[in-house]
PDB file of N, H, CA, C and O in Angstrom:
ATOM      1  N   MET A   1     -56.230  64.942  92.538  1.00  0.00           N
ATOM      2  CA  MET A   1     -56.731  66.000  91.676  1.00  0.00           C
ATOM      3  C   MET A   1     -55.582  66.649  90.892  1.00  0.00           C
ATOM      4  O   MET A   1     -55.711  66.915  89.697  1.00  0.00           O
ATOM      5  N   LEU A   2     -54.467  66.899  91.572  1.00  0.00           N
ATOM      6  H   LEU A   2     -54.363  66.683  92.543  1.00  0.00           H
ATOM      7  CA  LEU A   2     -53.316  67.512  90.900  1.00  0.00           C
ATOM      8  C   LEU A   2     -52.771  66.593  89.813  1.00  0.00           C
ATOM      9  O   LEU A   2     -52.447  67.051  88.717  1.00  0.00           O
ATOM     10  N   PHE A   3     -52.669  65.312  90.108  1.00  0.00           N
ATOM     11  H   PHE A   3     -52.932  64.940  90.999  1.00  0.00           H
ATOM     12  CA  PHE A   3     -52.169  64.361  89.122  1.00  0.00           C
ATOM     13  C   PHE A   3     -53.100  64.279  87.913  1.00  0.00           C
ATOM     14  O   PHE A   3     -52.634  64.151  86.781  1.00  0.00           O
ATOM     15  N   ASP A   4     -54.401  64.350  88.145  1.00  0.00           N
ATOM     16  H   ASP A   4     -54.780  64.454  89.064  1.00  0.00           H
ATOM     17  CA  ASP A   4     -55.366  64.354  87.033  1.00  0.00           C
ATOM     18  C   ASP A   4     -55.182  65.596  86.172  1.00  0.00           C
ATOM     19  O   ASP A   4     -55.237  65.515  84.945  1.00  0.00           O
ATOM     20  N   SER A   5     -54.966  66.734  86.803  1.00  0.00           N
ATOM     21  H   SER A   5     -54.921  66.800  87.800  1.00  0.00           H
ATOM     22  CA  SER A   5     -54.747  67.983  86.066  1.00  0.00           C
ATOM     23  C   SER A   5     -53.509  67.894  85.197  1.00  0.00           C
ATOM     24  O   SER A   5     -53.511  68.362  84.058  1.00  0.00           O
ATOM     25  N   VAL A   6     -52.458  67.301  85.721  1.00  0.00           N
ATOM     26  H   VAL A   6     -52.456  66.922  86.646  1.00  0.00           H
ATOM     27  CA  VAL A   6     -51.214  67.151  84.959  1.00  0.00           C
ATOM     28  C   VAL A   6     -51.441  66.247  83.753  1.00  0.00           C
ATOM     29  O   VAL A   6     -50.943  66.526  82.663  1.00  0.00           O
ATOM     30  N   ARG A   7     -52.191  65.165  83.946  1.00  0.00           N
ATOM     31  H   ARG A   7     -52.595  64.938  84.832  1.00  0.00           H
ATOM     32  CA  ARG A   7     -52.474  64.267  82.824  1.00  0.00           C
ATOM     33  C   ARG A   7     -53.297  64.976  81.750  1.00  0.00           C
ATOM     34  O   ARG A   7     -53.080  64.750  80.559  1.00  0.00           O
ATOM     35  N   GLN A   8     -54.232  65.825  82.152  1.00  0.00           N
ATOM     36  H   GLN A   8     -54.409  66.008  83.119  1.00  0.00           H
ATOM     37  CA  GLN A   8     -55.091  66.521  81.200  1.00  0.00           C
ATOM     38  C   GLN A   8     -54.332  67.523  80.353  1.00  0.00           C
ATOM     39  O   GLN A   8     -54.668  67.713  79.185  1.00  0.00           O
ATOM     40  N   ILE A   9     -53.310  68.175  80.911  1.00  0.00           N
ATOM     41  H   ILE A   9     -53.037  68.021  81.860  1.00  0.00           H
ATOM     42  CA  ILE A   9     -52.582  69.175  80.132  1.00  0.00           C
ATOM     43  C   ILE A   9     -51.442  68.558  79.334  1.00  0.00           C
ATOM     44  O   ILE A   9     -50.722  69.267  78.632  1.00  0.00           O
ATOM     45  N   GLY A  10     -51.275  67.250  79.436  1.00  0.00           N
ATOM     46  H   GLY A  10     -51.861  66.674  80.007  1.00  0.00           H
ATOM     47  CA  GLY A  10     -50.178  66.564  78.751  1.00  0.00           C
ATOM     48  C   GLY A  10     -50.123  66.818  77.253  1.00  0.00           C
ATOM     49  O   GLY A  10     -49.046  66.739  76.663  1.00  0.00           O
ATOM     50  N   GLY A  11     -51.247  67.121  76.623  1.00  0.00           N
ATOM     51  H   GLY A  11     -52.122  67.185  77.102  1.00  0.00           H
ATOM     52  CA  GLY A  11     -51.277  67.340  75.193  1.00  0.00           C
ATOM     53  C   GLY A  11     -51.107  68.791  74.765  1.00  0.00           C
ATOM     54  O   GLY A  11     -51.184  69.089  73.573  1.00  0.00           O
ATOM     55  N   GLU A  12     -50.878  69.702  75.711  1.00  0.00           N
ATOM     56  H   GLU A  12     -50.816  69.460  76.679  1.00  0.00           H
ATOM     57  CA  GLU A  12     -50.734  71.126  75.384  1.00  0.00           C
ATOM     58  C   GLU A  12     -49.538  71.339  74.468  1.00  0.00           C
ATOM     59  O   GLU A  12     -48.463  70.783  74.694  1.00  0.00           O
ATOM     60  N   GLN A  13     -49.735  72.152  73.428  1.00  0.00           N
ATOM     61  H   GLN A  13     -50.608  72.604  73.245  1.00  0.00           H
ATOM     62  CA  GLN A  13     -48.661  72.440  72.483  1.00  0.00           C
ATOM     63  C   GLN A  13     -47.528  73.194  73.177  1.00  0.00           C
ATOM     64  O   GLN A  13     -47.766  74.197  73.851  1.00  0.00           O
ATOM     65  N   GLY A  14     -46.300  72.710  73.011  1.00  0.00           N
ATOM     66  H   GLY A  14     -46.107  71.895  72.464  1.00  0.00           H
ATOM     67  CA  GLY A  14     -45.138  73.347  73.599  1.00  0.00           C
ATOM     68  C   GLY A  14     -44.756  72.819  74.964  1.00  0.00           C
ATOM     69  O   GLY A  14     -43.676  73.126  75.469  1.00  0.00           O
ATOM     70  N   LEU A  15     -45.638  72.020  75.576  1.00  0.00           N
ATOM     71  H   LEU A  15     -46.515  71.771  75.166  1.00  0.00           H
ATOM     72  CA  LEU A  15     -45.340  71.458  76.892  1.00  0.00           C
ATOM     73  C   LEU A  15     -44.389  70.277  76.720  1.00  0.00           C
ATOM     74  O   LEU A  15     -44.726  69.287  76.072  1.00  0.00           O
ATOM     75  N   ILE A  16     -43.204  70.391  77.303  1.00  0.00           N
ATOM     76  H   ILE A  16     -42.930  71.195  77.830  1.00  0.00           H
ATOM     77  CA  ILE A  16     -42.193  69.336  77.197  1.00  0.00           C
ATOM     78  C   ILE A  16     -42.327  68.327  78.331  1.00  0.00           C
ATOM     79  O   ILE A  16     -42.219  67.121  78.109  1.00  0.00           O
ATOM     80  N   ASP A  17     -42.561  68.818  79.545  1.00  0.00           N
ATOM     81  H   ASP A  17     -42.648  69.797  79.725  1.00  0.00           H
ATOM     82  CA  ASP A  17     -42.596  67.941  80.701  1.00  0.00           C
ATOM     83  C   ASP A  17     -43.464  68.561  81.784  1.00  0.00           C
ATOM     84  O   ASP A  17     -43.534  69.783  81.916  1.00  0.00           O
ATOM     85  N   ALA A  18     -44.118  67.714  82.550  1.00  0.00           N
ATOM     86  H   ALA A  18     -44.061  66.722  82.443  1.00  0.00           H
ATOM     87  CA  ALA A  18     -44.904  68.143  83.707  1.00  0.00           C
ATOM     88  C   ALA A  18     -44.587  67.181  84.836  1.00  0.00           C
ATOM     89  O   ALA A  18     -44.765  65.970  84.704  1.00  0.00           O
ATOM     90  N   ARG A  19     -44.115  67.729  85.945  1.00  0.00           N
ATOM     91  H   ARG A  19     -43.970  68.713  86.052  1.00  0.00           H
ATOM     92  CA  ARG A  19     -43.719  66.892  87.077  1.00  0.00           C
ATOM     93  C   ARG A  19     -44.368  67.383  88.358  1.00  0.00           C
ATOM     94  O   ARG A  19     -44.484  68.585  88.600  1.00  0.00           O
ATOM     95  N   VAL A  20     -44.784  66.433  89.165  1.00  0.00           N
ATOM     96  H   VAL A  20     -44.690  65.457  88.969  1.00  0.00           H
ATOM     97  CA  VAL A  20     -45.285  66.729  90.505  1.00  0.00           C
ATOM     98  C   VAL A  20     -44.221  66.255  91.476  1.00  0.00           C
ATOM     99  O   VAL A  20     -43.831  65.088  91.456  1.00  0.00           O
ATOM    100  N   LEU A  21     -43.749  67.161  92.330  1.00  0.00           N
ATOM    101  H   LEU A  21     -44.066  68.110  92.346  1.00  0.00           H
ATOM    102  CA  LEU A  21     -42.738  66.840  93.328  1.00  0.00           C
ATOM    103  C   LEU A  21     -43.381  66.896  94.709  1.00  0.00           C
ATOM    104  O   LEU A  21     -44.215  67.761  94.975  1.00  0.00           O
ATOM    105  N   ILE A  22     -42.996  65.981  95.578  1.00  0.00           N
ATOM    106  H   ILE A  22     -42.318  65.278  95.362  1.00  0.00           H
ATOM    107  CA  ILE A  22     -43.553  65.897  96.924  1.00  0.00           C
ATOM    108  C   ILE A  22     -42.429  66.111  97.931  1.00  0.00           C
ATOM    109  O   ILE A  22     -41.372  65.486  97.841  1.00  0.00           O
ATOM    110  N   ASN A  23     -42.670  66.994  98.884  1.00  0.00           N
ATOM    111  H   ASN A  23     -43.529  67.501  98.957  1.00  0.00           H
ATOM    112  CA  ASN A  23     -41.694  67.284  99.928  1.00  0.00           C
ATOM    113  C   ASN A  23     -41.460  66.040 100.772  1.00  0.00           C
ATOM    114  O   ASN A  23     -42.416  65.386 101.188  1.00  0.00           O
ATOM    115  N   VAL A  24     -40.190  65.705 101.030  1.00  0.00           N
ATOM    116  H   VAL A  24     -39.413  66.237 100.692  1.00  0.00           H
ATOM    117  CA  VAL A  24     -39.837  64.504 101.773  1.00  0.00           C
ATOM    118  C   VAL A  24     -40.282  64.590 103.235  1.00  0.00           C
ATOM    119  O   VAL A  24     -40.711  63.592 103.814  1.00  0.00           O
ATOM    120  N   VAL A  25     -40.180  65.772 103.826  1.00  0.00           N
ATOM    121  H   VAL A  25     -39.831  66.583 103.356  1.00  0.00           H
ATOM    122  CA  VAL A  25     -40.527  65.947 105.233  1.00  0.00           C
ATOM    123  C   VAL A  25     -42.025  66.199 105.416  1.00  0.00           C
ATOM    124  O   VAL A  25     -42.634  65.681 106.352  1.00  0.00           O
ATOM    125  N   PHE A  26     -42.615  66.996 104.521  1.00  0.00           N
ATOM    126  H   PHE A  26     -42.120  67.417 103.761  1.00  0.00           H
ATOM    127  CA  PHE A  26     -44.034  67.359 104.607  1.00  0.00           C
ATOM    128  C   PHE A  26     -44.744  66.875 103.342  1.00  0.00           C
ATOM    129  O   PHE A  26     -44.848  67.631 102.377  1.00  0.00           O
ATOM    130  N   PRO A  27     -45.228  65.646 103.325  1.00  0.00           N
ATOM    131  CA  PRO A  27     -45.822  65.072 102.116  1.00  0.00           C
ATOM    132  C   PRO A  27     -47.018  65.833 101.562  1.00  0.00           C
ATOM    133  O   PRO A  27     -47.414  65.609 100.418  1.00  0.00           O
ATOM    134  N   SER A  28     -47.597  66.730 102.353  1.00  0.00           N
ATOM    135  H   SER A  28     -47.275  66.912 103.282  1.00  0.00           H
ATOM    136  CA  SER A  28     -48.715  67.515 101.836  1.00  0.00           C
ATOM    137  C   SER A  28     -48.233  68.737 101.051  1.00  0.00           C
ATOM    138  O   SER A  28     -49.039  69.421 100.420  1.00  0.00           O
ATOM    139  N   ASP A  29     -46.933  69.014 101.083  1.00  0.00           N
ATOM    140  H   ASP A  29     -46.279  68.459 101.596  1.00  0.00           H
ATOM    141  CA  ASP A  29     -46.359  70.105 100.284  1.00  0.00           C
ATOM    142  C   ASP A  29     -45.976  69.559  98.921  1.00  0.00           C
ATOM    143  O   ASP A  29     -45.157  68.646  98.807  1.00  0.00           O
ATOM    144  N   LEU A  30     -46.578  70.130  97.893  1.00  0.00           N
ATOM    145  H   LEU A  30     -47.242  70.871  97.985  1.00  0.00           H
ATOM    146  CA  LEU A  30     -46.356  69.661  96.530  1.00  0.00           C
ATOM    147  C   LEU A  30     -45.829  70.791  95.664  1.00  0.00           C
ATOM    148  O   LEU A  30     -46.085  71.966  95.926  1.00  0.00           O
ATOM    149  N   ALA A  31     -45.096  70.423  94.639  1.00  0.00           N
ATOM    150  H   ALA A  31     -44.887  69.469  94.425  1.00  0.00           H
ATOM    151  CA  ALA A  31     -44.649  71.388  93.635  1.00  0.00           C
ATOM    152  C   ALA A  31     -44.984  70.819  92.263  1.00  0.00           C
ATOM    153  O   ALA A  31     -44.761  69.637  92.001  1.00  0.00           O
ATOM    154  N   LEU A  32     -45.508  71.647  91.412  1.00  0.00           N
ATOM    155  H   LEU A  32     -45.690  72.607  91.625  1.00  0.00           H
ATOM    156  CA  LEU A  32     -45.806  71.261  90.038  1.00  0.00           C
ATOM    157  C   LEU A  32     -44.885  72.060  89.128  1.00  0.00           C
ATOM    158  O   LEU A  32     -44.913  73.290  89.138  1.00  0.00           O
ATOM    159  N   HIS A  33     -44.077  71.370  88.349  1.00  0.00           N
ATOM    160  H   HIS A  33     -44.054  70.370  88.341  1.00  0.00           H
ATOM    161  CA  HIS A  33     -43.179  72.033  87.396  1.00  0.00           C
ATOM    162  C   HIS A  33     -43.669  71.734  85.986  1.00  0.00           C
ATOM    163  O   HIS A  33     -43.764  70.576  85.580  1.00  0.00           O
ATOM    164  N   LEU A  34     -43.975  72.778  85.257  1.00  0.00           N
ATOM    165  H   LEU A  34     -43.899  73.719  85.586  1.00  0.00           H
ATOM    166  CA  LEU A  34     -44.342  72.644  83.851  1.00  0.00           C
ATOM    167  C   LEU A  34     -43.186  73.200  83.030  1.00  0.00           C
ATOM    168  O   LEU A  34     -42.795  74.354  83.202  1.00  0.00           O
ATOM    169  N   ILE A  35     -42.646  72.386  82.150  1.00  0.00           N
ATOM    170  H   ILE A  35     -42.964  71.448  82.011  1.00  0.00           H
ATOM    171  CA  ILE A  35     -41.504  72.785  81.326  1.00  0.00           C
ATOM    172  C   ILE A  35     -42.012  72.985  79.902  1.00  0.00           C
ATOM    173  O   ILE A  35     -42.565  72.074  79.287  1.00  0.00           O
ATOM    174  N   TRP A  36     -41.810  74.209  79.390  1.00  0.00           N
ATOM    175  H   TRP A  36     -41.361  74.949  79.890  1.00  0.00           H
ATOM    176  CA  TRP A  36     -42.327  74.580  78.074  1.00  0.00           C
ATOM    177  C   TRP A  36     -41.188  74.853  77.108  1.00  0.00           C
ATOM    178  O   TRP A  36     -40.106  75.279  77.511  1.00  0.00           O
ATOM    179  N   ASP A  37     -41.439  74.604  75.833  1.00  0.00           N
ATOM    180  H   ASP A  37     -42.319  74.258  75.506  1.00  0.00           H
ATOM    181  CA  ASP A  37     -40.521  74.975  74.761  1.00  0.00           C
ATOM    182  C   ASP A  37     -41.140  76.189  74.073  1.00  0.00           C
ATOM    183  O   ASP A  37     -42.015  76.052  73.218  1.00  0.00           O
ATOM    184  N   THR A  38     -40.676  77.370  74.454  1.00  0.00           N
ATOM    185  H   THR A  38     -39.965  77.481  75.148  1.00  0.00           H
ATOM    186  CA  THR A  38     -41.213  78.602  73.892  1.00  0.00           C
ATOM    187  C   THR A  38     -40.125  79.659  73.864  1.00  0.00           C
ATOM    188  O   THR A  38     -39.261  79.692  74.740  1.00  0.00           O
ATOM    189  N   GLU A  39     -40.166  80.506  72.875  1.00  0.00           N
ATOM    190  H   GLU A  39     -40.868  80.479  72.163  1.00  0.00           H
ATOM    191  CA  GLU A  39     -39.177  81.574  72.786  1.00  0.00           C
ATOM    192  C   GLU A  39     -39.554  82.767  73.646  1.00  0.00           C
ATOM    193  O   GLU A  39     -38.692  83.530  74.082  1.00  0.00           O
ATOM    194  N   SER A  40     -40.839  82.921  73.884  1.00  0.00           N
ATOM    195  H   SER A  40     -41.540  82.301  73.531  1.00  0.00           H
ATOM    196  CA  SER A  40     -41.312  84.066  74.648  1.00  0.00           C
ATOM    197  C   SER A  40     -42.284  83.603  75.728  1.00  0.00           C
ATOM    198  O   SER A  40     -43.481  83.475  75.469  1.00  0.00           O
ATOM    199  N   PRO A  41     -41.780  83.349  76.944  1.00  0.00           N
ATOM    200  CA  PRO A  41     -42.668  82.862  78.001  1.00  0.00           C
ATOM    201  C   PRO A  41     -43.694  83.910  78.420  1.00  0.00           C
ATOM    202  O   PRO A  41     -43.424  85.111  78.403  1.00  0.00           O
ATOM    203  N   GLU A  42     -44.863  83.432  78.793  1.00  0.00           N
ATOM    204  H   GLU A  42     -45.082  82.456  78.807  1.00  0.00           H
ATOM    205  CA  GLU A  42     -45.912  84.305  79.309  1.00  0.00           C
ATOM    206  C   GLU A  42     -45.488  84.798  80.685  1.00  0.00           C
ATOM    207  O   GLU A  42     -45.136  83.987  81.541  1.00  0.00           O
ATOM    208  N   THR A  43     -45.513  86.098  80.918  1.00  0.00           N
ATOM    209  H   THR A  43     -45.799  86.757  80.222  1.00  0.00           H
ATOM    210  CA  THR A  43     -45.035  86.636  82.190  1.00  0.00           C
ATOM    211  C   THR A  43     -45.916  86.225  83.366  1.00  0.00           C
ATOM    212  O   THR A  43     -45.428  86.126  84.492  1.00  0.00           O
ATOM    213  N   GLN A  44     -47.184  85.988  83.129  1.00  0.00           N
ATOM    214  H   GLN A  44     -47.581  86.069  82.214  1.00  0.00           H
ATOM    215  CA  GLN A  44     -48.091  85.561  84.203  1.00  0.00           C
ATOM    216  C   GLN A  44     -48.233  84.043  84.259  1.00  0.00           C
ATOM    217  O   GLN A  44     -48.872  83.511  85.167  1.00  0.00           O
ATOM    218  N   GLY A  45     -47.642  83.349  83.297  1.00  0.00           N
ATOM    219  H   GLY A  45     -47.123  83.781  82.560  1.00  0.00           H
ATOM    220  CA  GLY A  45     -47.736  81.892  83.243  1.00  0.00           C
ATOM    221  C   GLY A  45     -48.654  81.430  82.129  1.00  0.00           C
ATOM    222  O   GLY A  45     -49.400  82.216  81.546  1.00  0.00           O
ATOM    223  N   SER A  46     -48.585  80.155  81.851  1.00  0.00           N
ATOM    224  H   SER A  46     -47.979  79.517  82.325  1.00  0.00           H
ATOM    225  CA  SER A  46     -49.406  79.569  80.791  1.00  0.00           C
ATOM    226  C   SER A  46     -50.862  79.492  81.219  1.00  0.00           C
ATOM    227  O   SER A  46     -51.175  79.557  82.408  1.00  0.00           O
ATOM    228  N   ARG A  47     -51.742  79.353  80.246  1.00  0.00           N
ATOM    229  H   ARG A  47     -51.487  79.300  79.280  1.00  0.00           H
ATOM    230  CA  ARG A  47     -53.165  79.182  80.523  1.00  0.00           C
ATOM    231  C   ARG A  47     -53.392  77.949  81.400  1.00  0.00           C
ATOM    232  O   ARG A  47     -54.199  77.962  82.329  1.00  0.00           O
ATOM    233  N   ALA A  48     -52.650  76.880  81.073  1.00  0.00           N
ATOM    234  H   ALA A  48     -51.994  76.869  80.318  1.00  0.00           H
ATOM    235  CA  ALA A  48     -52.784  75.639  81.840  1.00  0.00           C
ATOM    236  C   ALA A  48     -52.393  75.853  83.301  1.00  0.00           C
ATOM    237  O   ALA A  48     -53.111  75.424  84.205  1.00  0.00           O
ATOM    238  N   ALA A  49     -51.266  76.509  83.534  1.00  0.00           N
ATOM    239  H   ALA A  49     -50.683  76.857  82.800  1.00  0.00           H
ATOM    240  CA  ALA A  49     -50.792  76.745  84.908  1.00  0.00           C
ATOM    241  C   ALA A  49     -51.749  77.648  85.673  1.00  0.00           C
ATOM    242  O   ALA A  49     -52.026  77.409  86.849  1.00  0.00           O
ATOM    243  N   LEU A  50     -52.248  78.671  85.019  1.00  0.00           N
ATOM    244  H   LEU A  50     -52.023  78.865  84.064  1.00  0.00           H
ATOM    245  CA  LEU A  50     -53.172  79.586  85.686  1.00  0.00           C
ATOM    246  C   LEU A  50     -54.475  78.876  86.060  1.00  0.00           C
ATOM    247  O   LEU A  50     -55.042  79.130  87.123  1.00  0.00           O
ATOM    248  N   GLY A  51     -54.942  77.995  85.192  1.00  0.00           N
ATOM    249  H   GLY A  51     -54.482  77.789  84.328  1.00  0.00           H
ATOM    250  CA  GLY A  51     -56.155  77.235  85.493  1.00  0.00           C
ATOM    251  C   GLY A  51     -55.965  76.307  86.676  1.00  0.00           C
ATOM    252  O   GLY A  51     -56.821  76.226  87.557  1.00  0.00           O
ATOM    253  N   ILE A  52     -54.836  75.605  86.694  1.00  0.00           N
ATOM    254  H   ILE A  52     -54.140  75.671  85.978  1.00  0.00           H
ATOM    255  CA  ILE A  52     -54.541  74.705  87.811  1.00  0.00           C
ATOM    256  C   ILE A  52     -54.381  75.507  89.096  1.00  0.00           C
ATOM    257  O   ILE A  52     -54.865  75.093  90.150  1.00  0.00           O
ATOM    258  N   THR A  53     -53.708  76.649  89.018  1.00  0.00           N
ATOM    259  H   THR A  53     -53.315  76.985  88.162  1.00  0.00           H
ATOM    260  CA  THR A  53     -53.518  77.501  90.193  1.00  0.00           C
ATOM    261  C   THR A  53     -54.857  77.927  90.782  1.00  0.00           C
ATOM    262  O   THR A  53     -55.057  77.839  91.993  1.00  0.00           O
ATOM    263  N   GLN A  54     -55.770  78.386  89.939  1.00  0.00           N
ATOM    264  H   GLN A  54     -55.607  78.457  88.955  1.00  0.00           H
ATOM    265  CA  GLN A  54     -57.079  78.827  90.427  1.00  0.00           C
ATOM    266  C   GLN A  54     -57.848  77.677  91.074  1.00  0.00           C
ATOM    267  O   GLN A  54     -58.493  77.864  92.106  1.00  0.00           O
ATOM    268  N   THR A  55     -57.781  76.508  90.480  1.00  0.00           N
ATOM    269  H   THR A  55     -57.257  76.357  89.642  1.00  0.00           H
ATOM    270  CA  THR A  55     -58.476  75.351  91.049  1.00  0.00           C
ATOM    271  C   THR A  55     -57.899  74.985  92.406  1.00  0.00           C
ATOM    272  O   THR A  55     -58.649  74.733  93.349  1.00  0.00           O
ATOM    273  N   LEU A  56     -56.570  74.953  92.519  1.00  0.00           N
ATOM    274  H   LEU A  56     -55.961  75.158  91.753  1.00  0.00           H
ATOM    275  CA  LEU A  56     -55.933  74.558  93.770  1.00  0.00           C
ATOM    276  C   LEU A  56     -56.138  75.583  94.881  1.00  0.00           C
ATOM    277  O   LEU A  56     -56.128  75.226  96.059  1.00  0.00           O
ATOM    278  N   LYS A  57     -56.324  76.854  94.519  1.00  0.00           N
ATOM    279  H   LYS A  57     -56.332  77.144  93.562  1.00  0.00           H
ATOM    280  CA  LYS A  57     -56.524  77.886  95.540  1.00  0.00           C
ATOM    281  C   LYS A  57     -57.782  77.636  96.370  1.00  0.00           C
ATOM    282  O   LYS A  57     -57.881  78.114  97.501  1.00  0.00           O
ATOM    283  N   THR A  58     -58.732  76.903  95.827  1.00  0.00           N
ATOM    284  H   THR A  58     -58.652  76.515  94.909  1.00  0.00           H
ATOM    285  CA  THR A  58     -59.942  76.603  96.599  1.00  0.00           C
ATOM    286  C   THR A  58     -59.641  75.636  97.749  1.00  0.00           C
ATOM    287  O   THR A  58     -60.447  75.491  98.668  1.00  0.00           O
ATOM    288  N   PHE A  59     -58.472  74.972  97.693  1.00  0.00           N
ATOM    289  H   PHE A  59     -57.818  75.089  96.946  1.00  0.00           H
ATOM    290  CA  PHE A  59     -58.097  73.997  98.721  1.00  0.00           C
ATOM    291  C   PHE A  59     -57.058  74.529  99.700  1.00  0.00           C
ATOM    292  O   PHE A  59     -56.745  73.860 100.684  1.00  0.00           O
ATOM    293  N   GLY A  60     -56.521  75.717  99.451  1.00  0.00           N
ATOM    294  H   GLY A  60     -56.776  76.261  98.651  1.00  0.00           H
ATOM    295  CA  GLY A  60     -55.521  76.251 100.366  1.00  0.00           C
ATOM    296  C   GLY A  60     -54.550  77.188  99.671  1.00  0.00           C
ATOM    297  O   GLY A  60     -54.788  77.666  98.562  1.00  0.00           O
ATOM    298  N   LEU A  61     -53.454  77.431 100.361  1.00  0.00           N
ATOM    299  H   LEU A  61     -53.261  77.043 101.262  1.00  0.00           H
ATOM    300  CA  LEU A  61     -52.447  78.367  99.906  1.00  0.00           C
ATOM    301  C   LEU A  61     -51.707  77.833  98.683  1.00  0.00           C
ATOM    302  O   LEU A  61     -51.258  76.686  98.670  1.00  0.00           O
ATOM    303  N   VAL A  62     -51.585  78.672  97.658  1.00  0.00           N
ATOM    304  H   VAL A  62     -51.949  79.603  97.669  1.00  0.00           H
ATOM    305  CA  VAL A  62     -50.877  78.305  96.435  1.00  0.00           C
ATOM    306  C   VAL A  62     -49.928  79.431  96.077  1.00  0.00           C
ATOM    307  O   VAL A  62     -50.310  80.602  96.076  1.00  0.00           O
ATOM    308  N   ASP A  63     -48.700  79.077  95.777  1.00  0.00           N
ATOM    309  H   ASP A  63     -48.390  78.127  95.778  1.00  0.00           H
ATOM    310  CA  ASP A  63     -47.713  80.045  95.306  1.00  0.00           C
ATOM    311  C   ASP A  63     -47.407  79.703  93.862  1.00  0.00           C
ATOM    312  O   ASP A  63     -46.995  78.583  93.560  1.00  0.00           O
ATOM    313  N   HIS A  64     -47.603  80.656  92.970  1.00  0.00           N
ATOM    314  H   HIS A  64     -47.937  81.566  93.215  1.00  0.00           H
ATOM    315  CA  HIS A  64     -47.381  80.439  91.540  1.00  0.00           C
ATOM    316  C   HIS A  64     -46.344  81.430  91.055  1.00  0.00           C
ATOM    317  O   HIS A  64     -46.481  82.633  91.280  1.00  0.00           O
ATOM    318  N   SER A  65     -45.315  80.943  90.398  1.00  0.00           N
ATOM    319  H   SER A  65     -45.204  79.966  90.216  1.00  0.00           H
ATOM    320  CA  SER A  65     -44.302  81.834  89.839  1.00  0.00           C
ATOM    321  C   SER A  65     -43.832  81.290  88.494  1.00  0.00           C
ATOM    322  O   SER A  65     -43.964  80.101  88.203  1.00  0.00           O
ATOM    323  N   VAL A  66     -43.285  82.182  87.687  1.00  0.00           N
ATOM    324  H   VAL A  66     -43.177  83.148  87.923  1.00  0.00           H
ATOM    325  CA  VAL A  66     -42.806  81.828  86.353  1.00  0.00           C
ATOM    326  C   VAL A  66     -41.296  81.996  86.334  1.00  0.00           C
ATOM    327  O   VAL A  66     -40.774  83.037  86.734  1.00  0.00           O
ATOM    328  N   TRP A  67     -40.605  80.976  85.871  1.00  0.00           N
ATOM    329  H   TRP A  67     -41.030  80.131  85.546  1.00  0.00           H
ATOM    330  CA  TRP A  67     -39.149  80.969  85.808  1.00  0.00           C
ATOM    331  C   TRP A  67     -38.723  80.707  84.369  1.00  0.00           C
ATOM    332  O   TRP A  67     -39.490  80.155  83.580  1.00  0.00           O
ATOM    333  N   THR A  68     -37.522  81.095  84.035  1.00  0.00           N
ATOM    334  H   THR A  68     -36.899  81.544  84.676  1.00  0.00           H
ATOM    335  CA  THR A  68     -36.989  80.825  82.714  1.00  0.00           C
ATOM    336  C   THR A  68     -35.514  80.446  82.818  1.00  0.00           C
ATOM    337  O   THR A  68     -34.809  80.886  83.726  1.00  0.00           O
ATOM    338  N   ASP A  69     -35.064  79.628  81.878  1.00  0.00           N
ATOM    339  H   ASP A  69     -35.637  79.271  81.141  1.00  0.00           H
ATOM    340  CA  ASP A  69     -33.631  79.315  81.787  1.00  0.00           C
ATOM    341  C   ASP A  69     -32.902  80.535  81.270  1.00  0.00           C
ATOM    342  O   ASP A  69     -33.379  81.226  80.370  1.00  0.00           O
ATOM    343  N   HIS A  70     -31.757  80.789  81.841  1.00  0.00           N
ATOM    344  H   HIS A  70     -31.370  80.227  82.573  1.00  0.00           H
ATOM    345  CA  HIS A  70     -30.914  81.871  81.324  1.00  0.00           C
ATOM    346  C   HIS A  70     -29.696  81.235  80.684  1.00  0.00           C
ATOM    347  O   HIS A  70     -28.833  80.679  81.364  1.00  0.00           O
ATOM    348  N   ILE A  71     -29.643  81.324  79.381  1.00  0.00           N
ATOM    349  H   ILE A  71     -30.344  81.775  78.829  1.00  0.00           H
ATOM    350  CA  ILE A  71     -28.514  80.768  78.648  1.00  0.00           C
ATOM    351  C   ILE A  71     -27.741  81.921  78.056  1.00  0.00           C
ATOM    352  O   ILE A  71     -28.248  82.630  77.187  1.00  0.00           O
ATOM    353  N   SER A  72     -26.513  82.118  78.517  1.00  0.00           N
ATOM    354  H   SER A  72     -26.101  81.541  79.223  1.00  0.00           H
ATOM    355  CA  SER A  72     -25.714  83.230  78.005  1.00  0.00           C
ATOM    356  C   SER A  72     -24.931  82.792  76.782  1.00  0.00           C
ATOM    357  O   SER A  72     -24.412  81.678  76.715  1.00  0.00           O
ATOM    358  N   GLY A  73     -24.860  83.693  75.821  1.00  0.00           N
ATOM    359  H   GLY A  73     -25.282  84.599  75.876  1.00  0.00           H
ATOM    360  CA  GLY A  73     -24.106  83.434  74.602  1.00  0.00           C
ATOM    361  C   GLY A  73     -22.608  83.469  74.858  1.00  0.00           C
ATOM    362  O   GLY A  73     -22.134  84.166  75.756  1.00  0.00           O
ATOM    363  N   GLY A  74     -21.868  82.705  74.056  1.00  0.00           N
ATOM    364  H   GLY A  74     -22.253  82.139  73.327  1.00  0.00           H
ATOM    365  CA  GLY A  74     -20.478  82.492  74.294  1.00  0.00           C
ATOM    366  C   GLY A  74     -19.538  83.508  73.910  1.00  0.00           C
ATOM    367  O   GLY A  74     -18.335  83.342  74.107  1.00  0.00           O
TER     368      GLY A  74
END
């Protein structure tokens, strides 16, 4: 289901990459990383991420957070 969701959002504008990572020790622990090209990230996350988060919550515990690259000027 998670892999299908990632394939469906593949065409979202600004989405550079979507990766599903699987924990080596606990294969049922997954991480979904969505990489966006945007100047102003949504503080609560993208519409796509929020939709996937809500869907996955019906199956168990989900932790959703928003991160950004910090590039300091020279």
